[in-house]
C-alpha distance (Angstrom), angle and dihedral (degrees) to the residues before:
residue distance angle dihedral
M1 . . .
I2 3.78 . .
R3 3.79 117.9 .
I4 3.79 122.1 -173.9
K5 3.81 117.8 -173.0
D6 3.81 122.8 -166.9
I7 3.79 94.7 -41.1
V8 3.78 119.7 -174.0
K9 3.79 125.5 -172.2
I10 3.80 119.6 -165.4
Y11 3.78 124.7 -176.6
G12 3.78 123.8 -162.6
D13 3.79 133.3 23.8
K14 3.80 130.7 -66.5
E15 3.79 93.0 -83.2
C16 3.79 94.7 52.5
Q17 3.79 114.5 22.5
T18 3.78 128.7 169.9
Y19 3.79 119.7 -164.2
A20 3.82 106.9 -146.2
L21 3.83 92.6 171.6
K22 3.79 122.8 23.5
G23 3.80 106.9 -166.0
I24 3.79 110.3 -43.2
S25 3.82 122.2 -176.9
L26 3.77 120.1 -171.4
D27 3.80 142.2 153.8
I28 3.82 122.3 -153.6
N29 3.78 116.7 -169.1
D30 3.78 127.6 -139.8
G31 3.80 112.4 -88.8
E32 3.79 93.1 17.3
F33 3.81 123.0 138.0
V34 3.81 106.3 -146.8
A35 3.80 127.7 -177.1
I36 3.80 119.3 -156.2
M37 3.80 115.3 -156.4
G38 3.79 136.5 177.7
P39 3.80 142.9 123.6
S40 3.80 122.1 -74.5
G41 3.79 109.8 -71.6
S42 3.80 93.2 20.5
G43 3.82 94.0 121.3
K44 3.80 99.3 -107.0
S45 3.81 95.4 121.8
T46 3.81 90.5 44.9
L47 3.79 89.2 54.4
L48 3.81 91.7 49.1
N49 3.79 91.4 49.1
I50 3.80 91.4 51.4
I51 3.81 91.2 49.9
G52 3.81 88.2 47.9
C53 3.83 92.1 50.3
M54 3.81 91.0 -119.6
D55 3.80 90.2 117.1
V56 3.79 135.0 24.2
L57 3.78 129.4 -128.8
T58 3.80 123.5 -118.7
E59 3.82 97.2 -145.2
G60 3.79 136.4 3.3
E61 3.78 134.2 41.0
F62 3.80 133.8 -71.9
I63 3.81 117.7 -165.9
V64 3.80 129.4 -179.2
D65 3.80 113.4 -169.1
E66 3.81 102.2 -49.5
T67 3.81 97.1 -21.6
I68 3.80 120.9 99.7
V69 3.79 94.2 -146.7
S70 3.80 93.8 -178.2
S71 3.83 89.3 63.8
L72 3.82 96.1 52.0
T73 3.79 123.7 106.5
N74 3.81 116.5 -113.7
S75 3.80 93.3 -99.6
K76 3.81 93.4 46.1
R77 3.81 90.6 47.2
Q78 3.81 92.0 52.6
E79 3.78 90.9 47.4
F80 3.80 89.6 50.5
A81 3.80 91.0 50.3
K82 3.81 92.5 49.6
N83 3.80 90.7 55.5
N84 3.80 99.3 39.9
I85 3.82 113.9 22.7
S86 3.81 134.7 58.9
F87 3.82 128.5 -177.1
V88 3.79 130.8 -143.7
F89 3.81 112.2 -164.7
Q90 3.80 134.6 -157.7
D91 3.82 91.9 -119.0
F92 3.85 92.1 46.7
A93 3.86 92.7 -124.4
L94 3.80 93.4 -136.9
M95 3.80 123.2 160.0
N96 3.81 104.9 -109.4
D97 3.81 94.2 -152.6
Y98 3.82 91.9 52.8
T99 3.79 126.5 80.0
S100 3.80 120.3 -122.9
Y101 3.80 88.1 -98.1
E102 3.80 92.9 51.1
N103 3.81 92.8 47.1
V104 3.80 91.5 53.5
E105 3.80 90.9 44.0
L106 3.81 94.3 54.3
P107 3.85 100.0 87.1
L108 3.80 89.5 47.2
R109 3.79 91.3 54.3
I110 3.79 89.2 50.4
K111 3.81 89.4 52.5
G112 3.81 91.7 49.4
V113 3.83 96.5 -117.0
S114 3.82 113.3 169.1
G115 3.80 120.1 -102.5
R116 3.80 95.7 -111.9
E117 3.80 92.8 48.6
R118 3.82 91.3 45.1
K119 3.79 91.4 55.7
K120 3.79 92.1 50.8
I121 3.82 93.7 48.5
V122 3.82 95.0 43.9
L123 3.79 94.7 51.0
E124 3.81 92.1 45.2
S125 3.81 91.1 49.7
L126 3.80 93.6 48.9
D127 3.79 90.0 47.6
K128 3.82 91.8 53.2
V129 3.80 90.7 59.2
G130 3.80 94.9 40.9
M131 3.81 95.7 -108.2
S132 3.82 103.7 109.5
E133 3.81 93.6 111.1
F134 3.81 90.7 55.1
Y135 3.81 96.8 54.1
K136 3.83 93.1 118.4
K137 3.82 94.4 47.8
Y138 3.80 122.8 106.9
P139 3.84 118.7 -132.4
N140 3.81 93.5 -106.7
K141 3.81 88.8 59.9
L142 3.81 92.6 55.5
S143 3.80 132.2 77.9
G144 3.81 120.1 -114.3
G145 3.80 91.5 -101.3
Q146 3.79 91.4 49.9
Q147 3.80 91.9 48.8
Q148 3.80 90.3 52.5
R149 3.80 89.9 50.5
V150 3.80 89.2 54.2
A151 3.81 89.5 49.2
I152 3.80 89.8 52.3
A153 3.82 90.4 47.2
R154 3.81 87.7 54.4
A155 3.81 89.8 53.2
L156 3.80 90.3 48.5
A157 3.80 93.4 48.3
S158 3.79 90.6 57.4
G159 3.80 88.1 68.0
N160 3.78 89.8 -137.7
K161 3.77 118.2 154.8
Y162 3.81 97.7 -140.1
I163 3.81 122.4 60.5
L164 3.81 115.6 -169.5
A165 3.79 115.5 -165.6
D166 3.82 118.1 -166.3
E167 3.83 108.4 -161.5
P168 3.83 90.7 -37.1
T169 3.82 93.0 175.8
G170 3.81 97.2 39.1
A171 3.82 94.7 103.1
L172 3.81 94.8 41.8
D173 3.79 136.6 84.2
R174 3.80 119.8 -113.4
E175 3.81 96.3 -93.1
N176 3.78 94.7 49.9
G177 3.80 90.6 41.5
M178 3.78 90.7 55.5
E179 3.80 90.6 49.7
I180 3.81 90.5 53.6
I181 3.81 91.1 49.2
N182 3.81 89.5 53.4
V183 3.81 90.3 51.2
L184 3.81 90.5 51.4
K185 3.81 91.0 48.3
D186 3.81 90.0 52.6
I187 3.80 90.4 50.8
A188 3.81 90.3 54.3
K189 3.81 90.8 48.6
E190 3.80 87.8 58.1
G191 3.81 89.0 60.0
R192 3.79 103.8 -95.9
T193 3.78 120.0 124.6
V194 3.81 116.2 -118.5
I195 3.81 121.7 -164.3
M196 3.79 115.5 -175.8
V197 3.80 130.2 -173.2
T198 3.79 111.0 -154.9
H199 3.80 143.6 157.4
N200 3.81 91.0 -155.0
E201 3.80 108.1 97.7
E202 3.81 92.5 -177.8
L203 3.80 91.5 60.0
A204 3.82 93.9 37.1
K205 3.82 88.8 63.1
F206 3.79 88.9 70.5
A207 3.81 90.3 65.5
D208 3.81 120.6 93.3
R209 3.79 89.9 -116.6
I210 3.80 138.8 7.3
I211 3.80 120.2 -144.4
Y212 3.80 114.2 -162.1
I213 3.80 117.8 -154.3
E214 3.78 122.9 -168.6
D215 3.79 128.0 172.1
G216 3.80 92.3 -10.5
L217 3.80 95.3 -51.9
I218 3.79 135.9 94.6
N219 3.79 108.5 -104.6
Q220 3.81 106.1 -146.1
């Protein structure tokens, strides 16, 4: 479970401060598929980056399960993120010189998983997103929707409980976007928590819950 208590994020120094978040409190349950929406500059990406340990809050408390993440040192926070959180990005963020298989395998290599176990996990993850037959293909030989499926398979292969998706359908047409939403819904049904930032209200409606952020605050 993710618990956010009165978090504030301030950028800049005392002479020129910008409040990106102004005291947000939020609980996200295990296995929940949550969509975060809001206009540009509303603070939604800042919130996602804090949850993903890519940024730190200025005030408040951020707890994941029993870990007070906001109290961790930088190195401990990054270690926590590596073992618990995976990102899916709008631009897929695949390694162009790696095959689909090798892209999905990468987080397992980083974690030191054995070769035999890596193969099993990679093939299972690609199969879950309907990409097993493309395991030898390089990203530039895949469509945008297929590349995003590989990116999601990589997140799945990590074994991490929390999947954060930053505009995962932003570079896709409606049909491919809908397919990606269905994949994310299936991931949540398996018990992982999916948090998605999106501008697409039509696709956001397929999430279990929509959280609207405006001017650094949750708009109820």
